[in-house]
Structures are given as structure tokens and as C-alpha cells.
C-alpha positions as CSV (number, residue, x, y, z in Angstrom):
1,X,-21.2,4.1,32.6
2,X,-21.8,2.9,29.1
3,X,-18.4,4.2,28.0
4,X,-16.7,2.5,31.0
5,X,-18.3,-0.8,30.0
6,X,-17.3,-0.4,26.4
7,X,-13.7,0.3,27.4
8,X,-13.6,-2.7,29.7
9,X,-15.1,-4.9,27.0
10,X,-12.6,-3.8,24.4
11,X,-9.8,-4.3,26.9
12,X,-11.1,-7.8,27.6
13,X,-11.3,-8.7,23.9
14,X,-7.9,-7.3,23.4
15,X,-6.5,-9.4,26.2
16,X,-8.1,-12.5,24.9
17,X,-6.8,-12.1,21.4
18,X,-3.3,-11.5,22.7
19,X,-3.5,-14.6,24.9
20,X,-4.6,-16.7,21.9
21,X,-1.8,-15.4,19.8
22,X,0.7,-16.4,22.4
23,X,-0.7,-19.9,22.8
24,X,-0.2,-20.6,19.1
25,X,3.2,-19.0,18.9
26,X,5.1,-22.3,19.4
27,X,3.8,-23.8,16.1
28,X,4.5,-20.6,14.2
29,X,8.3,-21.3,14.2
30,X,8.0,-24.0,11.6
31,X,5.4,-22.3,9.5
32,X,7.7,-19.2,9.3
33,X,10.4,-21.3,7.6
34,X,8.0,-22.9,5.0
35,X,8.2,-19.9,2.5
36,X,12.0,-19.9,2.7
37,X,12.1,-23.7,2.1
38,X,9.7,-23.2,-0.9
39,X,11.9,-20.5,-2.3
40,X,15.0,-22.8,-2.2
41,X,13.0,-25.6,-3.8
42,X,11.9,-23.3,-6.7
43,X,15.5,-22.0,-7.1
44,X,16.8,-25.6,-7.3
45,X,14.3,-26.7,-10.0
46,X,14.5,-23.5,-12.1
47,X,18.1,-22.4,-11.7
48,X,20.6,-24.9,-10.3
49,X,19.3,-28.1,-11.9
50,X,19.2,-26.8,-15.5
51,X,22.6,-25.2,-15.1
52,X,24.2,-28.5,-13.9
53,X,22.5,-30.4,-16.7
54,X,24.0,-27.9,-19.3
55,X,27.4,-28.2,-17.7
56,X,27.3,-32.0,-17.8
57,X,26.3,-31.9,-21.5
58,X,29.2,-29.5,-22.2
59,X,31.7,-31.8,-20.4
60,X,30.4,-34.8,-22.5
61,X,30.7,-32.8,-25.7
62,X,34.2,-31.7,-25.0
63,X,35.2,-35.3,-24.0
64,X,33.8,-36.5,-27.4
65,X,35.9,-34.1,-29.6
66,X,37.8,-35.9,-32.3
67,X,39.8,-35.0,-35.4
68,X,37.7,-33.5,-38.2
69,X,34.9,-32.0,-36.1
70,X,33.8,-28.5,-37.0
71,X,33.7,-26.4,-33.8
72,X,33.1,-22.9,-32.6
73,X,35.6,-21.7,-30.0
74,X,34.3,-19.4,-27.2
75,X,35.4,-16.2,-28.9
76,X,33.4,-17.1,-32.0
77,X,36.2,-18.5,-34.2
78,X,35.0,-21.3,-36.5
79,X,37.5,-24.1,-37.3
80,X,38.2,-27.8,-37.7
81,X,39.8,-29.9,-35.0
82,X,43.1,-30.9,-36.7
83,X,44.6,-32.9,-33.8
84,X,44.0,-33.7,-30.1
85,X,47.1,-32.6,-28.2
86,X,46.2,-33.9,-24.8
87,X,43.3,-34.0,-22.3
88,X,43.4,-30.2,-21.9
89,X,44.3,-28.9,-25.4
90,X,43.3,-29.3,-29.1
91,X,44.7,-27.8,-32.3
92,X,42.0,-26.1,-34.4
93,X,42.7,-25.2,-38.0
94,X,41.0,-21.9,-38.7
95,X,42.2,-21.4,-42.2
96,X,44.2,-23.3,-44.7
97,X,47.6,-23.9,-43.0
98,X,46.7,-21.8,-39.9
99,X,46.4,-23.8,-36.6
100,X,45.8,-22.5,-33.2
101,X,46.0,-24.3,-29.9
102,X,43.0,-23.9,-27.6
103,X,41.9,-25.3,-24.3
104,X,39.3,-28.0,-24.7
105,X,36.9,-26.2,-22.4
106,X,36.9,-23.1,-24.6
107,X,35.1,-25.1,-27.4
108,X,31.6,-23.9,-27.0
109,X,29.8,-25.8,-29.8
110,X,30.3,-28.6,-32.2
111,X,28.8,-27.5,-35.5
112,X,29.1,-30.8,-37.3
113,X,30.8,-34.1,-36.6
114,X,32.9,-34.2,-39.7
115,X,34.3,-31.3,-41.7
116,X,33.0,-30.8,-45.2
117,X,35.2,-32.7,-47.8
118,X,37.3,-30.7,-50.3
119,X,35.7,-29.9,-53.6
120,X,35.5,-33.0,-55.7
121,X,36.0,-33.3,-59.4
122,X,32.4,-34.5,-59.7
123,X,31.2,-31.1,-58.5
124,X,32.5,-29.4,-61.6
125,X,30.1,-30.9,-64.2
126,X,27.2,-29.9,-62.0
127,X,28.4,-26.3,-62.1
128,X,28.7,-26.4,-65.8
129,X,25.2,-27.9,-66.2
130,X,23.8,-25.1,-64.0
131,X,25.6,-22.4,-66.1
132,X,24.2,-24.0,-69.3
133,X,20.7,-24.0,-67.9
134,X,21.0,-20.4,-67.0
135,X,22.0,-19.5,-70.5
136,X,19.1,-21.4,-71.9
137,X,16.6,-19.7,-69.6
138,X,17.9,-16.2,-70.4
139,X,15.5,-14.2,-72.5
140,X,16.5,-13.9,-76.1
141,X,17.0,-10.4,-77.5
142,X,14.8,-9.5,-80.5
143,X,16.7,-8.0,-83.4
144,X,16.1,-4.3,-83.8
145,X,13.8,-3.5,-86.8
146,X,15.3,-1.0,-89.2
147,X,13.0,1.2,-91.3
């Protein structure tokens, strides 16, 4: 008799918990979508938003290109913008007298706004002074002593 009562009690509690779960099932639909909504919000703030900011900065950088800027092209070539051909192309001088045409969007970085100037005549005395200082700083050899 005790086992029969135990079985009926367990069945009763099992029925009650099932009934309670069904009663709250209607509100569970919205709460089931909350984790998915949270995942999309996290993806937006950590992936999509920074990516769009970086793309906007690149568009602004490419639009601001002008003659004389030192740039890095997408394949790693360093050069100086020699002329702006049109809205889509620029000519980049990669060596003395060697120009290549590249698409503006392939410019990945502006190294400096103006290319370094050619060597000036005023640079030569500084080199001579440096060489003279090195000679003065060099240790003097002692003459060999003869016996």
C-alpha cells in the first residue's frame, strides 16, 4: 500500500510540474529570442561598427590624396604620388623616372604628407663636419719603440 501511495504521489507531482510548465510556455517565446538578440548586438559593437569606421577612414584618406604624398600601395610598394589622373587613378613614382598607375583604393597607407626633399647643398657641410669629428675621436696609434 505504501508503494501505491508513493507512485500516486510521484505521478501527481509529475502532473503538476508539467501543468505549470505549460502555463508559462506562452511567455517563453520572447525569452527564447533574447540570447539571439544579445548575440547580434555584441556582433554589431565588436565587428560591424569598427569595420565600418575603418572603411570610412580609408575612404577619407584616399579622397585626400594629393601630389607629393608618400604612400604604400596594397602590394607593399612604397612611392610618391606624382599626379592625380582622375577620381579612380593616381600615378605613383616608385623610383627615379619610374611611374606606375594604380587605382586609388589600392593605396593602403599614407606614410607622410609630403615627400622628403632632395638633398640640399647645406647637407654636405654637415657630412664633412661629422667625418672630421670621427677622425678626431679616433684613437692615435703610438709609435713602435725600437730597441
